[in-house]
C-alpha atoms as an extended CHARMM CRD file, in Angstrom:
* protein
*
        85  EXT
         1         1  MET       CA            -29.7890000000      -15.4720000000        7.4690000000  PROA      1               0.0000000000
         2         2  THR       CA            -26.4990000000      -13.7060000000        8.2270000000  PROA      2               0.0000000000
         3         3  GLU       CA            -24.4860000000      -12.2230000000        5.3980000000  PROA      3               0.0000000000
         4         4  ASN       CA            -20.7240000000      -11.9590000000        5.4350000000  PROA      4               0.0000000000
         5         5  LEU       CA            -20.1200000000       -8.2490000000        4.8330000000  PROA      5               0.0000000000
         6         6  SER       CA            -16.3290000000       -8.3530000000        5.0950000000  PROA      6               0.0000000000
         7         7  PRO       CA            -14.4520000000       -7.7750000000        1.8380000000  PROA      7               0.0000000000
         8         8  PRO       CA            -12.9630000000      -10.7910000000        0.1160000000  PROA      8               0.0000000000
         9         9  ALA       CA             -9.3160000000      -11.5500000000        0.8630000000  PROA      9               0.0000000000
        10        10  GLN       CA             -8.3620000000      -10.5590000000       -2.7020000000  PROA      10              0.0000000000
        11        11  VAL       CA             -9.7540000000       -7.0560000000       -2.2280000000  PROA      11              0.0000000000
        12        12  GLU       CA             -7.8830000000       -6.6110000000        1.0770000000  PROA      12              0.0000000000
        13        13  GLU       CA             -4.6810000000       -7.8430000000       -0.5670000000  PROA      13              0.0000000000
        14        14  GLN       CA             -5.1130000000       -5.3620000000       -3.4300000000  PROA      14              0.0000000000
        15        15  VAL       CA             -5.5930000000       -2.4960000000       -0.9570000000  PROA      15              0.0000000000
        16        16  ASP       CA             -2.4770000000       -3.6170000000        0.9520000000  PROA      16              0.0000000000
        17        17  SER       CA             -0.4300000000       -3.7620000000       -2.2180000000  PROA      17              0.0000000000
        18        18  ALA       CA             -1.8270000000       -0.4110000000       -3.4190000000  PROA      18              0.0000000000
        19        19  VAL       CA             -0.6070000000        1.4120000000       -0.3040000000  PROA      19              0.0000000000
        20        20  GLY       CA              2.6770000000       -0.4960000000       -0.4730000000  PROA      20              0.0000000000
        21        21  ALA       CA              3.0880000000        0.4420000000       -4.1370000000  PROA      21              0.0000000000
        22        22  ARG       CA              2.3960000000        4.1110000000       -3.3440000000  PROA      22              0.0000000000
        23        23  LEU       CA              5.0600000000        3.9970000000       -0.6270000000  PROA      23              0.0000000000
        24        24  ASP       CA              7.4980000000        2.2830000000       -3.0160000000  PROA      24              0.0000000000
        25        25  ALA       CA              6.8350000000        4.9880000000       -5.6210000000  PROA      25              0.0000000000
        26        26  HSD       CA              7.4520000000        7.6890000000       -3.0200000000  PROA      26              0.0000000000
        27        27  HSD       CA             10.7240000000        6.2400000000       -1.7000000000  PROA      27              0.0000000000
        28        28  ALA       CA             12.7670000000        3.0550000000       -1.6070000000  PROA      28              0.0000000000
        29        29  PRO       CA             12.5110000000        1.2360000000        1.7210000000  PROA      29              0.0000000000
        30        30  GLU       CA             15.3140000000        2.1540000000        4.1140000000  PROA      30              0.0000000000
        31        31  THR       CA             16.0240000000       -0.5810000000        6.6660000000  PROA      31              0.0000000000
        32        32  ASN       CA             18.8920000000       -1.3130000000        9.0240000000  PROA      32              0.0000000000
        33        33  GLY       CA             19.3400000000       -4.7810000000        7.4870000000  PROA      33              0.0000000000
        34        34  ARG       CA             18.1930000000       -6.5680000000       10.6490000000  PROA      34              0.0000000000
        35        35  MET       CA             14.5560000000       -5.4960000000       10.9620000000  PROA      35              0.0000000000
        36        36  ALA       CA             11.9190000000       -5.5230000000        8.2290000000  PROA      36              0.0000000000
        37        37  VAL       CA             10.7940000000       -1.9510000000        8.9830000000  PROA      37              0.0000000000
        38        38  CYS       CA             11.4090000000        1.1560000000        6.8920000000  PROA      38              0.0000000000
        39        39  ARG       CA             13.2680000000        3.7880000000        8.9180000000  PROA      39              0.0000000000
        40        40  ARG       CA             11.7660000000        6.5870000000        6.8650000000  PROA      40              0.0000000000
        41        41  CYS       CA              8.0420000000        5.8370000000        7.2400000000  PROA      41              0.0000000000
        42        42  GLY       CA              7.8610000000        3.0360000000        9.8330000000  PROA      42              0.0000000000
        43        43  THR       CA              6.0490000000        0.5990000000        7.5390000000  PROA      43              0.0000000000
        44        44  GLN       CA              6.8990000000       -3.0960000000        7.4310000000  PROA      44              0.0000000000
        45        45  THR       CA              8.9620000000       -4.3040000000        4.4850000000  PROA      45              0.0000000000
        46        46  ASP       CA              9.0460000000       -7.6770000000        2.7770000000  PROA      46              0.0000000000
        47        47  THR       CA             12.5090000000       -8.5820000000        4.0770000000  PROA      47              0.0000000000
        48        48  PRO       CA             15.0810000000       -7.0920000000        6.4700000000  PROA      48              0.0000000000
        49        49  GLU       CA             16.9130000000       -5.8350000000        3.3580000000  PROA      49              0.0000000000
        50        50  GLY       CA             13.7220000000       -3.9910000000        2.3790000000  PROA      50              0.0000000000
        51        51  ASN       CA             12.8840000000       -4.5690000000       -1.2760000000  PROA      51              0.0000000000
        52        52  HSD       CA              9.2360000000       -3.4230000000       -1.0110000000  PROA      52              0.0000000000
        53        53  HSD       CA              6.8720000000       -1.9020000000        1.5360000000  PROA      53              0.0000000000
        54        54  VAL       CA              4.3060000000       -4.4030000000        2.8300000000  PROA      54              0.0000000000
        55        55  PRO       CA              2.0440000000       -2.5660000000        5.2720000000  PROA      55              0.0000000000
        56        56  SER       CA              0.0270000000       -4.7160000000        7.6450000000  PROA      56              0.0000000000
        57        57  GLU       CA             -3.7150000000       -4.2190000000        7.9050000000  PROA      57              0.0000000000
        58        58  ARG       CA             -3.3180000000       -1.9870000000       10.9550000000  PROA      58              0.0000000000
        59        59  GLN       CA             -0.6930000000        0.1350000000        9.1480000000  PROA      59              0.0000000000
        60        60  GLN       CA             -2.9150000000        0.9590000000        6.1700000000  PROA      60              0.0000000000
        61        61  VAL       CA             -4.4630000000        4.1510000000        7.5190000000  PROA      61              0.0000000000
        62        62  ARG       CA             -1.2810000000        5.4290000000        9.1310000000  PROA      62              0.0000000000
        63        63  SER       CA              0.7490000000        4.7870000000        5.9770000000  PROA      63              0.0000000000
        64        64  SER       CA             -1.8360000000        6.5700000000        3.8170000000  PROA      64              0.0000000000
        65        65  GLU       CA             -1.8980000000        9.5140000000        6.2230000000  PROA      65              0.0000000000
        66        66  TRP       CA              1.9130000000        9.6260000000        6.1800000000  PROA      66              0.0000000000
        67        67  LEU       CA              1.8790000000        9.8550000000        2.3780000000  PROA      67              0.0000000000
        68        68  VAL       CA             -0.6860000000       12.6830000000        2.4730000000  PROA      68              0.0000000000
        69        69  ALA       CA              1.4270000000       14.5520000000        5.0440000000  PROA      69              0.0000000000
        70        70  GLN       CA              4.5530000000       14.1470000000        2.9040000000  PROA      70              0.0000000000
        71        71  GLU       CA              2.7220000000       15.5260000000       -0.1460000000  PROA      71              0.0000000000
        72        72  ARG       CA              1.4510000000       18.4710000000        1.8960000000  PROA      72              0.0000000000
        73        73  ALA       CA              4.9560000000       19.2020000000        3.2130000000  PROA      73              0.0000000000
        74        74  SER       CA              6.3280000000       19.0290000000       -0.3280000000  PROA      74              0.0000000000
        75        75  ARG       CA              3.7450000000       21.5540000000       -1.5530000000  PROA      75              0.0000000000
        76        76  ILE       CA              4.5240000000       23.9090000000        1.3370000000  PROA      76              0.0000000000
        77        77  ASP       CA              8.2700000000       23.7030000000        0.6140000000  PROA      77              0.0000000000
        78        78  SER       CA              7.6140000000       24.3720000000       -3.0660000000  PROA      78              0.0000000000
        79        79  ALA       CA              5.4450000000       27.3980000000       -2.2810000000  PROA      79              0.0000000000
        80        80  ARG       CA              8.0720000000       28.7860000000        0.0860000000  PROA      80              0.0000000000
        81        81  TYR       CA             10.7310000000       28.3810000000       -2.5820000000  PROA      81              0.0000000000
        82        82  PHE       CA              8.7130000000       30.3160000000       -5.1650000000  PROA      82              0.0000000000
        83        83  LEU       CA              7.7690000000       33.0290000000       -2.6730000000  PROA      83              0.0000000000
        84        84  THR       CA             11.4170000000       33.7110000000       -1.8120000000  PROA      84              0.0000000000
        85        85  LYS       CA             12.5510000000       33.9140000000       -5.4560000000  PROA      85              0.0000000000
């Protein structure tokens, strides 16, 4: 008997929307109006006008890593600011 160990589609959709929501909270999508890709982070958007980030399955890890890197850069900038005061 073989079990299906892949997560249900609902779980995958929630993960997709969670990363997209984190990106939306970080910044509004910036597109060129012709392509549904954010110029700032490279993640797909829902429309060429870019109302929301909608990362594909293969963009999940990269988008999460991008958010972590942005947070790290923000902390470094903040520390530098306080050290020079």
